[in-house]
MDAnalysis code that builds the backbone (N, CA, C; Angstrom):
import MDAnalysis as mda
import numpy as np

u = mda.Universe.empty(219, n_residues=73, atom_resindex=np.repeat(np.arange(73), 3), trajectory=True)
u.add_TopologyAttr("name", ["N", "CA", "C"] * 73)
u.add_TopologyAttr("resid", np.arange(1, 74))
u.add_TopologyAttr("resname", ["VAL", "GLU", "GLU", "LYS", "ASN", "ALA", "ASP", "LYS", "GLU", "ASN", "ASP", "CYS", "ASN", "LEU", "LYS", "PHE", "LYS", "GLN", "TYR", "LEU", "ILE", "ASP", "GLN", "SER", "LEU", "VAL", "ASP", "GLU", "THR", "TRP", "PHE", "GLU", "SER", "ILE", "GLU", "LYS", "GLU", "ASN", "GLN", "GLN", "TRP", "VAL", "HIS", "GLN", "ALA", "THR", "LYS", "GLU", "ALA", "GLU", "ALA", "ALA", "PRO", "TYR", "PRO", "ASP", "PRO", "SER", "GLU", "THR", "TYR", "LEU", "HIS", "VAL", "TYR", "GLU", "GLU", "GLY", "GLY", "ARG", "GLN", "HIS", "GLY"])
u.atoms.positions = np.array([
    [-6.246, 27.544, 20.206],
    [-5.754, 26.407, 20.867],
    [-6.883, 25.333, 20.828],
    [-8.109, 25.736, 21.085],
    [-9.186, 24.814, 21.051],
    [-9.363, 24.125, 19.694],
    [-9.222, 24.963, 18.596],
    [-9.259, 24.395, 17.271],
    [-8.177, 23.375, 16.985],
    [-7.011, 23.739, 17.461],
    [-5.851, 22.831, 17.354],
    [-6.081, 21.466, 18.094],
    [-6.642, 21.589, 19.177],
    [-6.891, 20.316, 19.974],
    [-8.035, 19.516, 19.231],
    [-9.007, 20.270, 18.735],
    [-10.108, 19.490, 17.944],
    [-9.476, 18.804, 16.759],
    [-8.612, 19.496, 16.077],
    [-7.966, 18.934, 14.889],
    [-7.252, 17.595, 15.285],
    [-6.556, 17.605, 16.413],
    [-5.848, 16.489, 16.895],
    [-6.779, 15.290, 17.153],
    [-7.881, 15.602, 17.757],
    [-8.799, 14.546, 17.993],
    [-9.451, 13.923, 16.798],
    [-9.461, 14.666, 15.715],
    [-10.073, 14.122, 14.451],
    [-8.999, 13.774, 13.467],
    [-7.712, 13.767, 13.783],
    [-6.641, 13.450, 12.893],
    [-6.630, 11.928, 12.663],
    [-6.855, 11.587, 11.356],
    [-6.996, 10.199, 10.970],
    [-5.608, 9.509, 11.140],
    [-4.492, 10.161, 10.974],
    [-3.242, 9.460, 11.166],
    [-2.999, 9.205, 12.660],
    [-3.402, 10.064, 13.528],
    [-3.270, 9.728, 15.031],
    [-4.252, 8.596, 15.409],
    [-5.430, 8.652, 14.826],
    [-6.351, 7.571, 15.106],
    [-5.938, 6.228, 14.625],
    [-5.267, 6.192, 13.428],
    [-4.778, 4.965, 12.891],
    [-3.616, 4.455, 13.654],
    [-2.747, 5.342, 14.116],
    [-1.619, 5.036, 14.926],
    [-2.129, 4.349, 16.210],
    [-3.086, 4.932, 16.871],
    [-3.606, 4.405, 18.131],
    [-4.257, 3.071, 17.911],
    [-4.934, 2.898, 16.691],
    [-5.585, 1.569, 16.311],
    [-4.464, 0.586, 16.229],
    [-3.407, 0.819, 15.503],
    [-2.334, -0.136, 15.359],
    [-1.735, -0.572, 16.796],
    [-1.624, 0.385, 17.636],
    [-1.034, 0.094, 18.996],
    [-2.063, -0.741, 19.771],
    [-3.376, -0.331, 19.705],
    [-4.379, -1.019, 20.445],
    [-4.565, -2.521, 19.942],
    [-4.290, -2.748, 18.695],
    [-4.366, -4.054, 18.158],
    [-3.116, -4.864, 18.365],
    [-2.209, -4.254, 19.039],
    [-0.817, -4.874, 19.208],
    [-0.152, -5.277, 17.945],
    [-0.341, -4.552, 16.888],
    [0.354, -4.757, 15.556],
    [1.623, -4.118, 15.648],
    [1.737, -3.024, 16.317],
    [3.073, -2.292, 16.528],
    [3.040, -1.630, 17.924],
    [4.283, -1.228, 18.356],
    [4.226, -0.546, 19.654],
    [4.846, 0.906, 19.447],
    [4.808, 1.669, 20.499],
    [5.407, 3.074, 20.395],
    [6.834, 3.091, 19.969],
    [7.580, 2.033, 20.451],
    [9.042, 1.905, 20.007],
    [9.163, 1.933, 18.511],
    [8.322, 1.162, 17.910],
    [8.362, 1.099, 16.470],
    [8.166, 2.410, 15.797],
    [7.213, 3.169, 16.284],
    [6.868, 4.503, 15.766],
    [8.089, 5.446, 15.968],
    [8.702, 5.343, 17.137],
    [9.828, 6.097, 17.508],
    [11.019, 5.865, 16.504],
    [11.254, 4.551, 16.204],
    [12.320, 4.194, 15.274],
    [12.083, 4.706, 13.802],
    [10.829, 4.670, 13.472],
    [10.481, 5.175, 12.107],
    [10.717, 6.683, 12.141],
    [10.276, 7.404, 13.187],
    [10.372, 8.818, 13.264],
    [11.889, 9.213, 13.187],
    [12.726, 8.448, 13.886],
    [14.224, 8.659, 13.922],
    [14.845, 8.528, 12.526],
    [14.366, 7.396, 11.852],
    [14.791, 7.141, 10.521],
    [14.432, 8.255, 9.545],
    [13.187, 8.710, 9.659],
    [12.720, 9.801, 8.826],
    [13.464, 11.049, 9.069],
    [13.742, 11.432, 10.337],
    [14.585, 12.578, 10.586],
    [15.962, 12.507, 10.067],
    [16.576, 11.369, 10.106],
    [17.924, 11.168, 9.507],
    [17.877, 11.340, 8.000],
    [16.866, 10.816, 7.376],
    [16.631, 10.898, 5.908],
    [16.503, 12.375, 5.541],
    [15.649, 13.106, 6.246],
    [15.442, 14.503, 5.967],
    [16.727, 15.337, 6.161],
    [17.399, 15.019, 7.327],
    [18.663, 15.758, 7.556],
    [19.653, 15.492, 6.446],
    [19.757, 14.249, 5.952],
    [20.730, 13.943, 4.914],
    [20.330, 14.622, 3.533],
    [19.100, 14.579, 3.278],
    [18.528, 15.128, 2.002],
    [18.768, 16.710, 2.072],
    [18.607, 17.352, 3.190],
    [18.825, 18.700, 3.375],
    [20.300, 19.107, 3.220],
    [21.155, 18.337, 3.736],
    [22.598, 18.578, 3.588],
    [22.974, 18.508, 2.107],
    [22.494, 17.465, 1.408],
    [22.775, 17.319, 0.012],
    [22.220, 18.483, -0.818],
    [21.002, 18.891, -0.517],
    [20.476, 20.029, -1.215],
    [21.230, 21.272, -1.030],
    [21.635, 21.604, 0.234],
    [22.363, 22.739, 0.519],
    [23.773, 22.756, -0.086],
    [24.342, 21.539, -0.277],
    [25.688, 21.421, -0.917],
    [25.710, 21.457, -2.375],
    [24.496, 21.263, -3.008],
    [24.342, 21.234, -4.384],
    [24.586, 22.623, -4.975],
    [25.213, 22.669, -6.288],
    [25.406, 23.961, -6.889],
    [24.043, 24.549, -7.318],
    [24.008, 25.832, -7.418],
    [22.880, 26.527, -7.860],
    [22.622, 26.163, -9.379],
    [21.434, 26.003, -9.794],
    [21.172, 25.721, -11.224],
    [21.524, 26.910, -12.087],
    [21.819, 26.623, -13.339],
    [22.093, 27.699, -14.318],
    [20.784, 28.471, -14.511],
    [20.873, 29.870, -14.317],
    [19.694, 30.732, -14.473],
    [18.989, 30.542, -15.820],
    [19.755, 30.196, -16.858],
    [19.098, 30.046, -18.155],
    [18.128, 28.864, -18.251],
    [18.257, 27.960, -17.210],
    [17.330, 26.823, -17.208],
    [16.056, 27.040, -16.267],
    [15.884, 28.204, -15.808],
    [14.892, 28.645, -14.893],
    [13.498, 28.102, -15.409],
    [13.174, 28.348, -16.635],
    [11.870, 28.060, -17.141],
    [11.740, 26.829, -17.928],
    [12.825, 25.982, -17.817],
    [12.729, 24.610, -18.472],
    [11.957, 23.650, -17.485],
    [11.208, 22.808, -18.160],
    [10.477, 21.769, -17.445],
    [9.559, 22.267, -16.355],
    [8.990, 23.482, -16.653],
    [8.003, 23.998, -15.759],
    [6.558, 23.330, -15.987],
    [6.328, 23.112, -17.227],
    [5.084, 22.374, -17.583],
    [5.500, 21.015, -18.243],
    [4.630, 20.095, -18.200],
    [4.817, 18.743, -18.799],
    [5.198, 19.057, -20.249],
    [6.172, 18.312, -20.779],
    [6.641, 18.355, -22.122],
    [6.430, 16.988, -22.722],
    [5.814, 16.986, -23.910],
    [5.640, 15.678, -24.571],
    [4.463, 14.914, -23.989],
    [4.380, 13.590, -24.206],
    [3.345, 12.794, -23.687],
    [2.293, 12.687, -24.662],
    [1.294, 11.975, -24.265],
    [0.154, 11.765, -25.206],
    [-0.802, 12.980, -25.265],
    [-1.165, 13.343, -26.426],
    [-2.062, 14.526, -26.515],
    [-3.458, 14.110, -26.420],
    [-4.324, 14.880, -25.680],
    [-5.724, 14.545, -25.493],
    [-6.410, 15.597, -26.357],
    [-7.507, 15.142, -26.983],
    [-8.256, 16.101, -27.771],
    [-9.468, 15.621, -28.421],
])
């Protein structure tokens, strides 16, 4: 628990969020609306992924590594 709290105190994202609020650049309502929008986006993407058909097993190992492109040497 102590380690988790220490991590929160040093979290650059939380510090930046507080800085933006302290500077009156945004308010908590703005962050809440962004969070809600992100949750909706993730929910929609999850629904689409779950509804998508399973890929053909014969394609399992296709595009695992980068193909083509400029050769370095």
